[in-house]
C-alpha positions, 0 to 999 in steps of 0.5 A: 776396889778399896785400898786395904792392907797388903797381903803376902804376895800382893803389890809390887816390890821394888828391888834395889839396883844391882851392885855388880852392874855399877862395878862393871860400868866402873871397870869399863870407865877405867879402861876407857880413860886409859884408852883416851889417855893414850890417844891424847898423849899420842896426838900431842907427841905426834903433833909436837914432834912434827917438822919437815925441812925442804930445800929451796933452789940451793941446799943453803936456803930452806923452808921449814914447816913445824907445828909451832908455826901455826898457833892452832897446832900449838893450841892442839898440843896444849889441849891434848896435853891438858886432857891427858893430864886430867885423865891421869889424875882422874884414874884414882877416882875411877879406881875409887868407883870400882871399889865403892860403887855407891859413890854418887857425889864423886861420879857427878864431879867426874862427869862435870870435869869430863864434859869440860875436858870433852869441850877442850879436846873438841875445840883443839881437834876441830881447830887443827882439823880446819887447818889440816883441811886448808893444808890439803885443799887450800883456798883459791879465793883467799890465795892459800895454796895447798902445802901438802904436795910439798910438805907431804910427811908433815901433813901425814903426821899432822893428819895422823895426830888428829885421829888420836884426838878424835878417838879421845873425843868418841871415848869421852862421849862414851864416858859421859854416857856411862857416867849418866847410866851409873848415876841414874841407877842410884 
C-alpha cells in the first residue's frame, strides 16, 4: 500500500480527552481530602488527649500514662497535625481543579506534596504502631512488660487513634492514584 492523501472516513481520529472525567476525579479528590483530614484530625485529638492515672498502693501514690511520656506518640500527634493542616490548605487547590480541569501544573505540585504528606503520615503511624504493639504484647527478651492490662483505657484510645491515621494513609494512596490518572489524561 502506498501512503496517499486520506479520504473522508479513512484513518484514525484522535478524540480529545473527556472533560467531565477530570471534573469527576476532581470532585472525588476534594471529598477524599475532607475524609483524610477528618481522620488525621481525629487521630491527633484522640492521641493528644489520652491519659490514664492508676493508684499504686495508696491513693496518694499514682502512676500516670500520657502520650507525652513517649516521644513516638508526640511525633505521631505532630505528624497528624501537620498533615491535617496541609489537607486544609490544599482544599482551595482541589476546588480550583474542579473549576479548571485542565490545570496540569498545579496537579503535579499537589501530587508531589501529597507524596510528602503520605511519607510523614506513614512514618508517624508506623512508629506509633510499633509502640502500641509493645504496649499490648511487651517484649520478654528486653524485660518490657505489657502495660495494657493495667492501663486498659489508655491503650484502647491509643489503638483507636491509629485507625484514623491508617485510614488517612489509605486515602492518600487513593489521592495519589487519582492524581496520576488525572495527569495522564492530558
